[in-house]
C-alpha positions as CSV (number, residue, x, y, z in Angstrom):
1,M,81.3,-8.1,-113.5
2,P,85.0,-7.4,-112.6
3,P,86.3,-8.8,-115.9
4,K,84.1,-6.4,-117.9
5,I,85.3,-3.5,-115.9
6,S,88.9,-4.7,-116.3
7,K,88.5,-4.9,-120.1
8,F,86.8,-1.5,-120.1
9,V,89.6,0.1,-118.2
10,Y,92.2,-1.7,-120.4
11,W,90.8,-0.8,-123.8
12,T,89.2,2.6,-123.3
13,P,92.4,4.7,-122.9
14,R,94.0,2.9,-125.8
15,I,91.0,3.6,-128.1
16,I,90.7,7.2,-126.9
17,S,94.4,7.7,-127.5
18,I,94.1,6.3,-131.1
19,L,91.2,8.5,-131.9
20,Y,92.9,11.5,-130.3
21,I,96.0,11.0,-132.3
22,C,93.9,10.7,-135.5
23,F,92.0,13.9,-134.5
24,L,95.3,15.8,-134.1
25,A,96.6,14.5,-137.4
26,I,93.5,16.0,-139.2
27,F,94.9,19.5,-138.4
28,S,97.8,18.8,-140.7
29,F,95.5,19.0,-143.7
30,D,95.5,22.8,-143.4
31,V,98.8,22.9,-145.4
32,I,97.0,21.9,-148.6
33,E,96.4,25.0,-150.5
34,P,96.3,25.8,-154.2
35,G,99.6,26.9,-155.7
36,V,101.7,25.0,-153.1
37,S,104.1,22.4,-154.4
38,I,103.9,18.8,-153.4
39,G,107.3,19.0,-151.5
40,Q,106.0,21.9,-149.4
41,I,102.8,20.1,-148.6
42,V,104.7,16.9,-147.6
43,L,107.1,19.0,-145.5
44,G,104.3,20.9,-143.9
45,M,102.3,17.7,-143.1
46,L,105.4,16.2,-141.5
47,I,106.0,19.2,-139.3
48,H,102.3,19.4,-138.4
49,N,102.2,15.7,-137.5
50,I,105.2,15.8,-135.1
51,P,102.9,15.7,-132.0
52,S,101.0,12.8,-133.6
53,F,104.2,10.9,-134.2
54,V,105.4,11.5,-130.6
55,L,102.0,10.5,-129.1
56,T,102.0,7.4,-131.3
57,A,105.4,6.4,-129.9
58,V,104.1,7.1,-126.4
59,L,101.0,5.0,-127.0
60,A,103.2,2.1,-128.3
61,V,105.2,2.2,-125.0
62,S,102.0,2.7,-123.0
63,W,100.4,-0.5,-124.4
64,K,102.5,-2.5,-121.8
65,R,103.6,0.3,-119.4
66,E,100.4,2.2,-118.6
67,I,102.2,4.7,-116.3
68,V,104.0,6.2,-119.3
69,G,100.7,6.9,-121.1
70,G,99.1,8.1,-117.9
71,I,101.8,10.7,-117.2
72,V,102.3,11.9,-120.8
73,F,98.6,12.1,-121.8
74,T,97.8,13.9,-118.5
75,V,100.6,16.3,-119.1
76,V,99.5,17.0,-122.7
77,G,95.9,17.6,-121.5
78,S,97.1,19.9,-118.7
79,L,99.3,21.9,-121.2
80,F,96.3,22.5,-123.4
81,L,94.3,23.8,-120.5
82,A,97.2,25.9,-119.3
83,R,97.6,27.4,-122.7
84,A,93.9,28.3,-122.7
85,V,94.2,30.0,-119.4
86,A,97.3,31.9,-120.4
87,A,95.5,33.1,-123.6
88,V,92.5,34.2,-121.6
89,V,94.7,36.1,-119.1
90,M,96.8,37.7,-121.9
91,N,93.9,38.7,-124.2
92,G,91.4,39.6,-121.5
93,F,88.5,37.7,-120.1
94,G,86.0,38.7,-122.9
95,E,86.4,35.5,-124.9
96,I,86.8,33.1,-122.0
97,A,84.1,30.7,-123.1
98,E,85.4,30.3,-126.6
99,A,89.0,29.8,-125.5
100,L,88.1,27.2,-122.8
101,A,85.7,25.4,-125.1
102,G,88.3,25.0,-127.8
103,S,90.9,23.9,-125.3
104,L,88.6,21.5,-123.6
105,L,88.0,19.9,-127.0
106,L,91.8,19.2,-127.2
107,A,92.4,18.6,-123.5
108,A,89.5,16.4,-122.3
109,P,90.4,13.3,-124.4
110,A,94.0,13.5,-123.4
111,L,93.2,13.9,-119.7
112,L,90.6,11.1,-119.8
113,A,93.0,8.7,-121.5
114,G,95.8,9.7,-119.0
115,I,93.6,9.1,-116.0
116,L,92.4,5.8,-117.3
117,F,95.9,4.7,-118.1
118,I,96.8,5.5,-114.5
119,I,93.8,3.6,-113.1
120,N,94.7,0.6,-115.2
121,W,98.3,0.8,-114.0
122,R,97.3,1.0,-110.4
123,K,94.8,-1.9,-110.8
124,R,97.4,-4.0,-112.6
125,R,100.0,-3.1,-109.9
126,S,97.7,-4.1,-107.1
127,T,96.7,-7.4,-108.7
128,T,100.3,-8.5,-109.5
129,A,101.7,-7.7,-106.1
130,A,103.1,-10.7,-104.4
131,P,100.8,-12.3,-101.8
132,P,101.9,-11.8,-98.2
133,V,104.0,-14.6,-96.8
134,S,102.7,-16.2,-93.7
135,P,105.1,-16.9,-90.9
136,Q,106.0,-20.6,-90.5
137,P,105.8,-22.1,-87.1
């Protein structure tokens, strides 16, 4: 049973991160409009995909150093939640459900991936620790 859990904890944050980055990249398609030149569309898509490019680089580093992904994805998810709370406070509490639902859609996968990266890092760290040296008589 432990090898299955180990594979689950290893692969799940990586898969969630890939899907999350693809999900964020979908938002760049809003620059495609009639009457906009190809150059403007390409530039707009590049600008909109900066977070996806950064998270892709973080994921590449996190593949071997899980703590990096754990910290970055947890911070990204926390920032989305903080942004939602700030929007609710600034705009009044009338639309709290809508603001939190939208932010949870963006924050939950990042937080989940970050937490799983941290769990994997801790698990790997505890298994690779040197065994205690017994005193020689």
